[in-house]
N, C-alpha and C positions, 0 to 999 in steps of 0.2 A: 461554878455557872448557875445562874437561876433558871428554873424549868417551868413550862406551864401548867397551871394546877389542873387537876383531874375534878369535874364537877359533876355530880349526881343530882338529879331532878326527882324529888319524892314528895308525896303526898294522898290525899283522898283521890278515888277514880271519879273522872269528870271534872276535875278542878283545874284542867289545863296544861297538864305537864308536856303532854306530847305538841300540842299547839303553841306551846311559849316556845321549845325547842325548835319546832318546823319554822316559826317565825322569824327566830335567831339566825338559823341556817340559811334560808332564803334571803334575807336583807342582807347577810354576809355574801352570798354569792353574788347578789346583783351588784353590789358595790365593788365586785371583783377583787376582794382580799381573799386572802388563803383559805382555803375551805375545801369541802367535798371528800373528806376521808372517811366514807360512810361503810359501817360494817352491819353486817346481819343483827348484831347486838344493838344496834342503834348508838354508835360512837361518832362523833362528829368533831372535827376541830375548826375551830374558826379564829378571826383575828378582830381586835376590838382596841381602839387607840394603838394599833401598831404592837400589840401583845397579843400571843396566842392562847388559847383556853381550850382546853378538852372537855366535851361534855359527853356522859353516858345518859341514854335514856333507860327508864325502867318501867315496867308495866304496871296498871295501878290495879288490876284485879286483885281481888283478896286471895285468889291462888297461888299469886307470885309473890306473896309476901316476903319468902324466903331469898328470892332473887333480888328484891328492894334492900334487903337486910345485907345481901353480900354486896350490891352495889354500893351502899354506905361504906362499908368496910373498905373497899379499895378506892374510895374518893378521898380527896383532901379537902374540898369543901361540898355542902350540899345545898340546894336550894329547897325549902318546906314551901311547896306551894299552896294556897288556902285561897277558895273561891269565894269572892265579896258577896255572891248571891246565896251562897250557901253555908258560908262560915264554917266553922269546927266540926268535924266528922268523925267516925270511928277510925278511918284508916289515917286521918290526921294526927289522931292520938299515937296509933300505930308506929307511925312512920318518926314521930319525936320521939318515943321510946328507943328507937333504933338507934336514932343519931345521938341520944343520951348514953346509951350502952356502948356506942362505939366511940364516943368523944368526939364526933366529927363536927367542926365549925360549920355554922351554917346561916343563911339570910334567910329573911321570908319575903315571898312573892305573893302580895294578896292580889290573885288575878281577876279577870271579868269586871273590872272597874266600869266598862263601857255600859254593862247590863242596865236595865231600868229598876232592877230591883237589888242592884249593889247596895250594900251596907258596909263601907268600910270601918266607920266607927263602932258598928256591932262586932265585926270579923275581929278588931284588936281587942275589944273588952274580953271576947270569948277565949283570944289567944292568952291572955292576961290570966284568966281563971285556968287554964291549963298549965300555967306556969313559965309561959315565953313571955317574956318582960322585954316589950320592944323599946327602941329608942323614942324617947318622948311619952313613954308610958310606963316610967319607973325602972327603965332596965337598958341594956346595952345591945340587945340584938337589931342589927341593922333589918330594914325592911323597905320596901318599896312596891306601890300599887301600879299595877300594868295590865294592859289591855293587849292581846295577840291578836284582835280584830284589827285595832286602829294603829297599833306600835307604842301607844303613849306609856312613858315610864320604862321601856325595855333598855334603852342605852343607859338609864341610871341605875338600872339592875345590875347591868355588866360592868359599870363602874364599881358598884359594891363588891361584886366578886374579885375584881381585880386590887381592890384596897384589902380585903380580907387576906388573898393569897399573899400581897406583900408584908402583912402581919405576921403570915405563917412562914417568911422566908424559905421557901421552898428552894433547893439547891438540888444539881446531880453534877457528878465528876465523870466528864467524858471518855478519862482515862479509865475508869473502873469497867469490870465486865458487866454486860446488860443484866439488869434485875427489873423484875417487874410483877404484873398479874396476868394470868390466864383468863380472859372474859369468855372464851368459849373454845371449844376444839370439836372437830368433825374429820373423818374421814372421806376424802374426794377421790373419785373413782379413778381420776386421772393424776392428780397429784398426791395422793396418798394422804398422810395425816397433816392438817392444817390447823393454825390456832389463831385466833385474835388476841393480840396482848397489849397491855398499856406497860410501857417502859418507864419507870421512875428514876431509875440511874443508870448511868454507862451507856455504852452502846453495844447495838447488835449488828454484826455484820455477816454477810454471806460465808456460809461455811462453819459458822458458831454452832456448837452443840447447844441444845438445850434440854434442862433439867427441871423437874419439880419438885 
């Protein structure tokens, strides 16, 4: 059976990672589609074109570079955000390096296209210099200009994610034991040990033992 893709958003600080995710989540909830699975690590499940997508938000500050790298490793697909007003920056390069090392398929979201100083062409040229060859610029990396303020381009970005997921042919077998990744674990004073997990195969039932 096909399973929803797990998507991580990476890129330079202040290039609009969380704003993009917030817009997607709020729009999804407003349309009364499936959503609202919110964890402290910033994981959200939404529905687009009757298909589910799980997003993992990752911090943008340099101090969290290891967490971003870990996020890319548990994701099926990444969105590399690059601000049209700021173009390629150091953390853009760092995020791209992680995606290369983890061989994570990705699409590019050129954000903040609504701003007066937005320069999409310069951003695309700078990405080419970095080695990211976009569609229409001599390569096959899908991209979309978006605005988290107006919502422009976001539906098309979600379409690109679903298309990429289809090409990755993501599947799971509901008869298998549950298998996945622990995003976060902690000790709750009332519940004991708790964990936030992403299940990528099989099913987890009440009473199952979990091992790492």
